BAPAMAR-408255 format. One record per atom (N, C-alpha, C): residue in one letter; chain; atom name; y, z, x. Coordinates in Angstrom, 3 decimals, padded with zeros to 6 digits, m for minus. Example, Ala and Ser with C-alpha at 12.3 -4.5 7.8 and 13.67 -1.06 7.14 Angstrom:
<recs>
["A"; "A"; "N"; [m005.690; 007.800; 013.190]],
["A"; "A"; "CA"; [m004.500; 007.800; 012.300]],
["A"; "A"; "C"; [m003.300; 007.800; 013.200]],
["S"; "A"; "N"; [m002.250; 007.080; 012.850]],
["S"; "A"; "CA"; [m001.060; 007.140; 013.670]],
["S"; "A"; "C"; [000.030; 007.870; 012.900]],
</recs>
This chain:
<recs>
["M"; "A"; "N"; [m054.630; m019.270; m028.298]],
["M"; "A"; "CA"; [m055.976; m019.312; m028.839]],
["M"; "A"; "C"; [m056.484; m017.877; m029.004]],
["S"; "A"; "N"; [m057.029; m017.584; m030.154]],
["S"; "A"; "CA"; [m057.503; m016.225; m030.420]],
["S"; "A"; "C"; [m058.928; m016.029; m029.908]],
["K"; "A"; "N"; [m059.239; m014.787; m029.635]],
["K"; "A"; "CA"; [m060.593; m014.447; m029.199]],
["K"; "A"; "C"; [m061.503; m014.346; m030.417]],
["P"; "A"; "N"; [m062.766; m014.735; m030.273]],
["P"; "A"; "CA"; [m063.688; m014.592; m031.404]],
["P"; "A"; "C"; [m063.986; m013.117; m031.662]],
["I"; "A"; "N"; [m064.296; m012.823; m032.905]],
["I"; "A"; "CA"; [m064.740; m011.480; m033.282]],
["I"; "A"; "C"; [m066.261; m011.503; m033.270]],
["V"; "A"; "N"; [m066.868; m010.573; m032.560]],
["V"; "A"; "CA"; [m068.324; m010.496; m032.464]],
["V"; "A"; "C"; [m068.794; m009.196; m033.097]],
["K"; "A"; "N"; [m069.606; m009.311; m034.124]],
["K"; "A"; "CA"; [m070.209; m008.142; m034.782]],
["K"; "A"; "C"; [m071.678; m008.092; m034.395]],
["S"; "A"; "N"; [m072.105; m006.980; m033.842]],
["S"; "A"; "CA"; [m073.497; m006.793; m033.414]],
["S"; "A"; "C"; [m074.267; m006.004; m034.458]],
["F"; "A"; "N"; [m075.517; m006.383; m034.646]],
["F"; "A"; "CA"; [m076.437; m005.690; m035.549]],
["F"; "A"; "C"; [m077.695; m005.382; m034.747]],
["F"; "A"; "N"; [m078.160; m004.134; m034.790]],
["F"; "A"; "CA"; [m079.361; m003.754; m034.046]],
["F"; "A"; "C"; [m080.473; m003.375; m035.012]],
["E"; "A"; "N"; [m081.612; m004.053; m034.891]],
["E"; "A"; "CA"; [m082.775; m003.776; m035.732]],
["E"; "A"; "C"; [m083.732; m002.902; m034.921]],
["T"; "A"; "N"; [m083.894; m001.655; m035.346]],
["T"; "A"; "CA"; [m084.622; m000.666; m034.543]],
["T"; "A"; "C"; [m086.126; m000.900; m034.460]],
["N"; "A"; "N"; [m086.746; m001.401; m035.520]],
["N"; "A"; "CA"; [m088.202; m001.595; m035.500]],
["N"; "A"; "C"; [m088.641; m002.631; m034.477]],
["T"; "A"; "N"; [m087.822; m003.664; m034.296]],
["T"; "A"; "CA"; [m088.173; m004.732; m033.347]],
["T"; "A"; "C"; [m087.347; m004.663; m032.071]],
["N"; "A"; "N"; [m086.429; m003.685; m032.010]],
["N"; "A"; "CA"; [m085.582; m003.508; m030.835]],
["N"; "A"; "C"; [m084.811; m004.802; m030.524]],
["T"; "A"; "N"; [m084.228; m005.386; m031.560]],
["T"; "A"; "CA"; [m083.605; m006.704; m031.448]],
["T"; "A"; "C"; [m082.151; m006.672; m031.892]],
["W"; "A"; "N"; [m081.316; m007.387; m031.143]],
["W"; "A"; "CA"; [m079.905; m007.553; m031.486]],
["W"; "A"; "C"; [m079.701; m008.881; m032.205]],
["S"; "A"; "N"; [m078.885; m008.867; m033.244]],
["S"; "A"; "CA"; [m078.424; m010.067; m033.933]],
["S"; "A"; "C"; [m076.901; m010.006; m033.933]],
["F"; "A"; "N"; [m076.270; m011.172; m034.116]],
["F"; "A"; "CA"; [m074.818; m011.224; m034.016]],
["F"; "A"; "C"; [m074.217; m012.156; m035.062]],
["V"; "A"; "N"; [m073.002; m011.831; m035.472]],
["V"; "A"; "CA"; [m072.150; m012.751; m036.208]],
["V"; "A"; "C"; [m070.917; m012.935; m035.335]],
["V"; "A"; "N"; [m070.618; m014.196; m034.996]],
["V"; "A"; "CA"; [m069.437; m014.515; m034.199]],
["V"; "A"; "C"; [m068.497; m015.289; m035.109]],
["E"; "A"; "N"; [m067.283; m014.775; m035.253]],
["E"; "A"; "CA"; [m066.353; m015.389; m036.205]],
["E"; "A"; "C"; [m065.046; m015.800; m035.548]],
["D"; "A"; "N"; [m064.477; m016.861; m036.076]],
["D"; "A"; "CA"; [m063.129; m017.273; m035.741]],
["D"; "A"; "C"; [m062.236; m016.742; m036.861]],
["E"; "A"; "N"; [m061.462; m015.744; m036.552]],
["E"; "A"; "CA"; [m060.649; m015.082; m037.574]],
["E"; "A"; "C"; [m059.643; m016.040; m038.227]],
["A"; "A"; "N"; [m059.162; m017.008; m037.467]],
["A"; "A"; "CA"; [m058.166; m017.943; m038.000]],
["A"; "A"; "C"; [m058.758; m018.874; m039.059]],
["T"; "A"; "N"; [m059.974; m019.374; m038.817]],
["T"; "A"; "CA"; [m060.580; m020.342; m039.742]],
["T"; "A"; "C"; [m061.571; m019.701; m040.700]],
["K"; "A"; "N"; [m061.986; m018.475; m040.394]],
["K"; "A"; "CA"; [m063.005; m017.761; m041.176]],
["K"; "A"; "C"; [m064.374; m018.442; m041.095]],
["K"; "A"; "N"; [m064.596; m019.241; m040.055]],
["K"; "A"; "CA"; [m065.907; m019.852; m039.822]],
["K"; "A"; "C"; [m066.678; m018.952; m038.869]],
["C"; "A"; "N"; [m068.015; m018.954; m039.022]],
["C"; "A"; "CA"; [m068.811; m018.074; m038.166]],
["C"; "A"; "C"; [m070.167; m018.682; m037.811]],
["A"; "A"; "N"; [m070.789; m018.042; m036.854]],
["A"; "A"; "CA"; [m072.160; m018.349; m036.464]],
["A"; "A"; "C"; [m072.988; m017.081; m036.620]],
["I"; "A"; "N"; [m074.212; m017.239; m037.108]],
["I"; "A"; "CA"; [m075.180; m016.138; m037.141]],
["I"; "A"; "C"; [m076.166; m016.424; m036.023]],
["I"; "A"; "N"; [m076.377; m015.446; m035.156]],
["I"; "A"; "CA"; [m077.219; m015.643; m033.976]],
["I"; "A"; "C"; [m078.380; m014.658; m033.984]],
["D"; "A"; "N"; [m079.595; m015.204; m033.874]],
["D"; "A"; "CA"; [m080.836; m014.419; m033.738]],
["D"; "A"; "C"; [m081.056; m013.407; m034.858]],
["S"; "A"; "N"; [m081.005; m013.873; m036.084]],
["S"; "A"; "CA"; [m081.290; m012.981; m037.215]],
["S"; "A"; "C"; [m082.773; m012.607; m037.232]],
["V"; "A"; "N"; [m083.089; m011.480; m037.838]],
["V"; "A"; "CA"; [m084.444; m010.932; m037.792]],
["V"; "A"; "C"; [m084.972; m010.670; m039.199]],
["M"; "A"; "N"; [m086.221; m011.012; m039.411]],
["M"; "A"; "CA"; [m086.950; m010.643; m040.620]],
["M"; "A"; "C"; [m087.910; m009.529; m040.191]],
["I"; "A"; "N"; [m087.837; m008.408; m040.842]],
["I"; "A"; "CA"; [m088.661; m007.260; m040.459]],
["I"; "A"; "C"; [m090.108; m007.490; m040.891]],
["Y"; "A"; "N"; [m091.020; m007.289; m039.956]],
["Y"; "A"; "CA"; [m092.450; m007.377; m040.243]],
["Y"; "A"; "C"; [m093.042; m005.978; m040.135]],
["K"; "A"; "N"; [m093.722; m005.555; m041.206]],
["K"; "A"; "CA"; [m094.349; m004.233; m041.233]],
["K"; "A"; "C"; [m095.851; m004.423; m041.034]],
["A"; "A"; "N"; [m096.302; m004.157; m039.821]],
["A"; "A"; "CA"; [m097.701; m004.418; m039.451]],
["A"; "A"; "C"; [m098.686; m003.590; m040.264]],
["N"; "A"; "N"; [m098.342; m002.350; m040.574]],
["N"; "A"; "CA"; [m099.284; m001.486; m041.293]],
["N"; "A"; "C"; [m099.597; m001.989; m042.695]],
["S"; "A"; "N"; [m098.655; m002.738; m043.299]],
["S"; "A"; "CA"; [m098.897; m003.267; m044.640]],
["S"; "A"; "C"; [m098.955; m004.797; m044.661]],
["A"; "A"; "N"; [m098.753; m005.415; m043.501]],
["A"; "A"; "CA"; [m098.737; m006.880; m043.375]],
["A"; "A"; "C"; [m097.737; m007.513; m044.345]],
["T"; "A"; "N"; [m096.559; m006.886; m044.452]],
["T"; "A"; "CA"; [m095.507; m007.397; m045.330]],
["T"; "A"; "C"; [m094.227; m007.620; m044.524]],
["T"; "A"; "N"; [m093.338; m008.386; m045.116]],
["T"; "A"; "CA"; [m092.033; m008.604; m044.499]],
["T"; "A"; "C"; [m090.944; m008.011; m045.387]],
["S"; "A"; "N"; [m089.792; m007.817; m044.775]],
["S"; "A"; "CA"; [m088.639; m007.303; m045.502]],
["S"; "A"; "C"; [m087.401; m008.067; m045.049]],
["S"; "A"; "N"; [m086.558; m008.424; m046.000]],
["S"; "A"; "CA"; [m085.309; m009.102; m045.668]],
["S"; "A"; "C"; [m084.149; m008.113; m045.568]],
["E"; "A"; "N"; [m084.451; m006.842; m045.567]],
["E"; "A"; "CA"; [m083.434; m005.785; m045.565]],
["E"; "A"; "C"; [m082.406; m005.968; m044.436]],
["F"; "A"; "N"; [m082.877; m006.262; m043.241]],
["F"; "A"; "CA"; [m081.967; m006.421; m042.102]],
["F"; "A"; "C"; [m081.130; m007.691; m042.252]],
["A"; "A"; "N"; [m081.770; m008.807; m042.591]],
["A"; "A"; "CA"; [m081.041; m010.063; m042.808]],
["A"; "A"; "C"; [m080.036; m009.899; m043.942]],
["D"; "A"; "N"; [m080.401; m009.141; m044.954]],
["D"; "A"; "CA"; [m079.488; m008.890; m046.075]],
["D"; "A"; "C"; [m078.218; m008.177; m045.612]],
["S"; "A"; "N"; [m078.336; m007.310; m044.610]],
["S"; "A"; "CA"; [m077.146; m006.613; m044.106]],
["S"; "A"; "C"; [m076.200; m007.600; m043.416]],
["I"; "A"; "N"; [m076.750; m008.616; m042.781]],
["I"; "A"; "CA"; [m075.919; m009.648; m042.152]],
["I"; "A"; "C"; [m075.232; m010.483; m043.237]],
["I"; "A"; "N"; [m075.984; m010.859; m044.262]],
["I"; "A"; "CA"; [m075.418; m011.616; m045.381]],
["I"; "A"; "C"; [m074.280; m010.830; m046.036]],
["K"; "A"; "N"; [m074.495; m009.541; m046.231]],
["K"; "A"; "CA"; [m073.470; m008.689; m046.845]],
["K"; "A"; "C"; [m072.194; m008.681; m045.996]],
["Y"; "A"; "N"; [m072.342; m008.562; m044.688]],
["Y"; "A"; "CA"; [m071.195; m008.560; m043.787]],
["Y"; "A"; "C"; [m070.424; m009.882; m043.890]],
["V"; "A"; "N"; [m071.147; m010.996; m043.863]],
["V"; "A"; "CA"; [m070.518; m012.314; m043.939]],
["V"; "A"; "C"; [m069.737; m012.457; m045.245]],
["K"; "A"; "N"; [m070.342; m012.031; m046.344]],
["K"; "A"; "CA"; [m069.665; m012.107; m047.650]],
["K"; "A"; "C"; [m068.427; m011.220; m047.695]],
["E"; "A"; "N"; [m068.564; m009.985; m047.216]],
["E"; "A"; "CA"; [m067.436; m009.046; m047.245]],
["E"; "A"; "C"; [m066.255; m009.552; m046.424]],
["R"; "A"; "N"; [m066.515; m010.260; m045.345]],
["R"; "A"; "CA"; [m065.458; m010.793; m044.482]],
["R"; "A"; "C"; [m064.921; m012.129; m044.995]],
["G"; "A"; "N"; [m065.573; m012.695; m046.027]],
["G"; "A"; "CA"; [m065.123; m013.968; m046.579]],
["G"; "A"; "C"; [m065.338; m015.129; m045.634]],
["L"; "A"; "N"; [m066.430; m015.075; m044.877]],
["L"; "A"; "CA"; [m066.702; m016.080; m043.851]],
["L"; "A"; "C"; [m067.495; m017.264; m044.397]],
["T"; "A"; "N"; [m067.339; m018.395; m043.726]],
["T"; "A"; "CA"; [m068.145; m019.580; m043.994]],
["T"; "A"; "C"; [m069.089; m019.763; m042.812]],
["V"; "A"; "N"; [m070.381; m019.795; m043.082]],
["V"; "A"; "CA"; [m071.365; m019.959; m042.013]],
["V"; "A"; "C"; [m071.425; m021.435; m041.623]],
["E"; "A"; "N"; [m071.053; m021.708; m040.383]],
["E"; "A"; "CA"; [m071.085; m023.068; m039.848]],
["E"; "A"; "C"; [m072.338; m023.304; m039.010]],
["W"; "A"; "N"; [m072.838; m022.254; m038.389]],
["W"; "A"; "CA"; [m073.988; m022.388; m037.502]],
["W"; "A"; "C"; [m074.927; m021.209; m037.690]],
["I"; "A"; "N"; [m076.219; m021.497; m037.660]],
["I"; "A"; "CA"; [m077.262; m020.473; m037.622]],
["I"; "A"; "C"; [m078.077; m020.791; m036.374]],
["L"; "A"; "N"; [m078.007; m019.908; m035.393]],
["L"; "A"; "CA"; [m078.568; m020.197; m034.082]],
["L"; "A"; "C"; [m079.709; m019.255; m033.726]],
["E"; "A"; "N"; [m080.731; m019.806; m033.130]],
["E"; "A"; "CA"; [m081.825; m019.036; m032.543]],
["E"; "A"; "C"; [m081.802; m019.334; m031.056]],
["T"; "A"; "N"; [m081.626; m018.320; m030.229]],
["T"; "A"; "CA"; [m081.485; m018.552; m028.796]],
["T"; "A"; "C"; [m082.818; m018.609; m028.060]],
["H"; "A"; "N"; [m083.878; m018.158; m028.715]],
["H"; "A"; "CA"; [m085.181; m018.134; m028.062]],
["H"; "A"; "C"; [m086.263; m017.888; m029.115]],
["A"; "A"; "N"; [m087.507; m018.133; m028.734]],
["A"; "A"; "CA"; [m088.633; m017.848; m029.625]],
["A"; "A"; "C"; [m088.833; m016.344; m029.700]],
["H"; "A"; "N"; [m089.302; m015.888; m030.831]],
["H"; "A"; "CA"; [m089.495; m014.459; m031.045]],
["H"; "A"; "C"; [m090.987; m014.159; m031.210]],
["A"; "A"; "N"; [m091.603; m013.693; m030.162]],
["A"; "A"; "CA"; [m093.024; m013.369; m030.225]],
["A"; "A"; "C"; [m093.259; m012.008; m030.878]],
["D"; "A"; "N"; [m092.238; m011.160; m030.878]],
["D"; "A"; "CA"; [m092.405; m009.795; m031.362]],
["D"; "A"; "C"; [m091.905; m009.570; m032.780]],
["H"; "A"; "N"; [m091.283; m010.576; m033.390]],
["H"; "A"; "CA"; [m090.818; m010.440; m034.759]],
["H"; "A"; "C"; [m090.610; m011.812; m035.378]],
["I"; "A"; "N"; [m090.352; m011.823; m036.658]],
["I"; "A"; "CA"; [m090.155; m013.057; m037.400]],
["I"; "A"; "C"; [m088.666; m013.337; m037.499]],
["S"; "A"; "N"; [m088.291; m014.577; m037.279]],
["S"; "A"; "CA"; [m086.896; m014.956; m037.366]],
["S"; "A"; "C"; [m086.387; m014.799; m038.797]],
["G"; "A"; "N"; [m085.184; m014.286; m038.938]],
["G"; "A"; "CA"; [m084.563; m014.151; m040.247]],
["G"; "A"; "C"; [m083.953; m015.447; m040.752]],
["I"; "A"; "N"; [m084.017; m016.503; m039.930]],
["I"; "A"; "CA"; [m083.420; m017.769; m040.336]],
["I"; "A"; "C"; [m084.149; m018.380; m041.529]],
["L"; "A"; "N"; [m085.442; m018.140; m041.626]],
["L"; "A"; "CA"; [m086.222; m018.776; m042.673]],
["L"; "A"; "C"; [m085.902; m018.227; m044.045]],
["Q"; "A"; "N"; [m085.764; m016.955; m044.117]],
["Q"; "A"; "CA"; [m085.544; m016.312; m045.403]],
["Q"; "A"; "C"; [m084.932; m014.958; m045.120]],
["P"; "A"; "N"; [m083.866; m014.604; m045.727]],
["P"; "A"; "CA"; [m083.115; m015.302; m046.762]],
["P"; "A"; "C"; [m081.918; m016.079; m046.239]],
["I"; "A"; "N"; [m081.612; m015.986; m044.950]],
["I"; "A"; "CA"; [m080.344; m016.522; m044.455]],
["I"; "A"; "C"; [m080.221; m018.031; m044.659]],
["I"; "A"; "N"; [m081.234; m018.791; m044.304]],
["I"; "A"; "CA"; [m081.102; m020.241; m044.429]],
["I"; "A"; "C"; [m080.937; m020.653; m045.892]],
["Y"; "A"; "N"; [m081.614; m019.964; m046.795]],
["Y"; "A"; "CA"; [m081.499; m020.308; m048.209]],
["Y"; "A"; "C"; [m080.170; m019.856; m048.805]],
["K"; "A"; "N"; [m079.589; m018.814; m048.243]],
["K"; "A"; "CA"; [m078.311; m018.306; m048.750]],
["K"; "A"; "C"; [m077.149; m019.198; m048.338]],
["F"; "A"; "N"; [m077.161; m019.636; m047.082]],
["F"; "A"; "CA"; [m076.004; m020.340; m046.551]],
["F"; "A"; "C"; [m076.187; m021.841; m046.394]],
["L"; "A"; "N"; [m077.402; m022.312; m046.382]],
["L"; "A"; "CA"; [m077.640; m023.748; m046.233]],
["L"; "A"; "C"; [m078.328; m024.276; m047.483]],
["K"; "A"; "N"; [m077.661; m024.175; m048.594]],
["K"; "A"; "CA"; [m078.243; m024.525; m049.882]],
["K"; "A"; "C"; [m078.658; m025.990; m049.971]],
["F"; "A"; "N"; [m078.040; m026.841; m049.170]],
["F"; "A"; "CA"; [m078.356; m028.259; m049.218]],
["F"; "A"; "C"; [m079.674; m028.583; m048.516]],
["V"; "A"; "N"; [m080.233; m027.648; m047.789]],
["V"; "A"; "CA"; [m081.493; m027.889; m047.081]],
["V"; "A"; "C"; [m082.643; m027.647; m048.046]],
["S"; "A"; "N"; [m083.422; m028.663; m048.282]],
["S"; "A"; "CA"; [m084.560; m028.507; m049.188]],
["S"; "A"; "C"; [m085.710; m027.850; m048.448]],
["L"; "A"; "N"; [m086.620; m027.271; m049.186]],
["L"; "A"; "CA"; [m087.789; m026.648; m048.581]],
["L"; "A"; "C"; [m088.579; m027.667; m047.772]],
["Q"; "A"; "N"; [m088.717; m028.894; m048.290]],
["Q"; "A"; "CA"; [m089.461; m029.919; m047.572]],
["Q"; "A"; "C"; [m088.776; m030.261; m046.249]],
["T"; "A"; "N"; [m087.459; m030.393; m046.272]],
["T"; "A"; "CA"; [m086.720; m030.683; m045.042]],
["T"; "A"; "C"; [m086.918; m029.558; m044.038]],
["T"; "A"; "N"; [m086.811; m028.322; m044.511]],
["T"; "A"; "CA"; [m086.998; m027.166; m043.627]],
["T"; "A"; "C"; [m088.414; m027.163; m043.063]],
["K"; "A"; "N"; [m089.391; m027.425; m043.889]],
["K"; "A"; "CA"; [m090.787; m027.444; m043.456]],
["K"; "A"; "C"; [m090.989; m028.519; m042.398]],
["N"; "A"; "N"; [m090.464; m029.705; m042.624]],
["N"; "A"; "CA"; [m090.622; m030.775; m041.660]],
["N"; "A"; "C"; [m089.934; m030.445; m040.350]],
["Y"; "A"; "N"; [m088.757; m029.854; m040.418]],
["Y"; "A"; "CA"; [m088.028; m029.477; m039.223]],
["Y"; "A"; "C"; [m088.813; m028.467; m038.406]],
["L"; "A"; "N"; [m089.388; m027.482; m039.083]],
["L"; "A"; "CA"; [m090.110; m026.430; m038.370]],
["L"; "A"; "C"; [m091.413; m026.940; m037.766]],
["L"; "A"; "N"; [m091.980; m027.983; m038.353]],
["L"; "A"; "CA"; [m093.243; m028.516; m037.849]],
["L"; "A"; "C"; [m093.040; m029.524; m036.734]],
["S"; "A"; "N"; [m091.839; m030.037; m036.572]],
["S"; "A"; "CA"; [m091.618; m031.064; m035.553]],
["S"; "A"; "C"; [m091.323; m030.462; m034.193]],
</recs>
């Protein structure tokens, strides 16, 4: 049995680690604790950090099987909402996502 490959990503503004864990044999992976950057001074968000995770997944030819959030994020916005969930979970409709998040 092979060991998983773990790629770490560090987002400096929120001091947060995100991870991609991959099975090299199957090319399946999990994205863990992705981050959406929130800029308080302009009250805007940026997908720049999440985009770097998407780029890594594409470059490695991986299939995203799981998108995991290990805890609530009081200090930043989860990157799962946009763009990661829309990029890799195309079958999830906005209404389904909205209902899931509200339940």
